[in-house]
N, C-alpha and C positions, 0 to 999 in steps of 0.2 A: 517480415518482422525481425530480420536479423540485425545484430548490432551494426551501426554505421549506415543502415538503410536511409537514403536521403529523405524519404517521405516521413519516416518515424522521427528523424532528427529535426525536421521542420516543425512537426506537431509538438515536439518536446519544448521548442523555443517559444511557443504561444503561451502567454501568461493566463492564469485563471481570470475570467472576466470579473470586473468590479461588481459587487453585489451578489455574486454567485457563492453559495455555500457548498464548498467541495469537501468531500470525505473520501477516504481510501480504505479498501479492504484488501489485505495482502495475505495469501496463504503461504505457509512454509512447511517443508517436510521434516527438517531436522532441528535439533537444539543448537545452541551456540550463539555467537554474536550475530545480530541481524544482518550485518553487512556481508556475511559469508553464506547466508541461507538462500534457498530457492524453492520453487514449488514443483520442481522436476522439469520445468520448461523455462520459466522466467526467473532471473535472479532478483532478490529483494532490492538491491541497489538500482536495478532497472525499473522496478515497479513503484518504488518510492517516488512521491511527487511533492516537491517543496511547495509550501504555501497552502496546503489543505488545512481545514479546521481540526480534523481528527484523523487518526489512522488506526485501524484495527488489524492486528496481526493474528491470524488463526494458525496455531501450531499444528503440526502433524496432519496437514491437509494439503492435497495436491491441486494441480491446475484445474480450473473450472469449479472452484469451491463456492461460487456465487449461489448455487442452488441449495446450500446448506444453511440451516438456521443458526444465527449467532446467539440465540437464547434471549431471555428477558432482561439481561443486564443492561443498564443504561450507560451512555457515554459520559465520561468525566470531562470537565473543562481542561483544555490544554494548558501546559505551563506558559507563562508569559513569553511571547515571542517564538514559541515552538509548537509544532503540531502534537497532538496527543498520540502517544504510542501505547496502545493497550494490547496486551497479549492474551488470547483466549486459548486455554489448554484443553 
């Protein structure tokens, strides 16, 4: 899963299938611009996926955050033409 890995690069080029509702949850450890953050293993800019309907950024959370609850808050609609970037503190 290192940068430049041919298998990962090939997967990255495959578009999200039509009719698929794709969402993204990305943990980050530090504050600051999203483009400079990471979860201790994966950089935000690597984890970000263009074309998803929504994106939830969970701050101060490390790698393998999928086991943590995001709480009862609902997702908001994304701005026209862009995915939703929602930050949970």
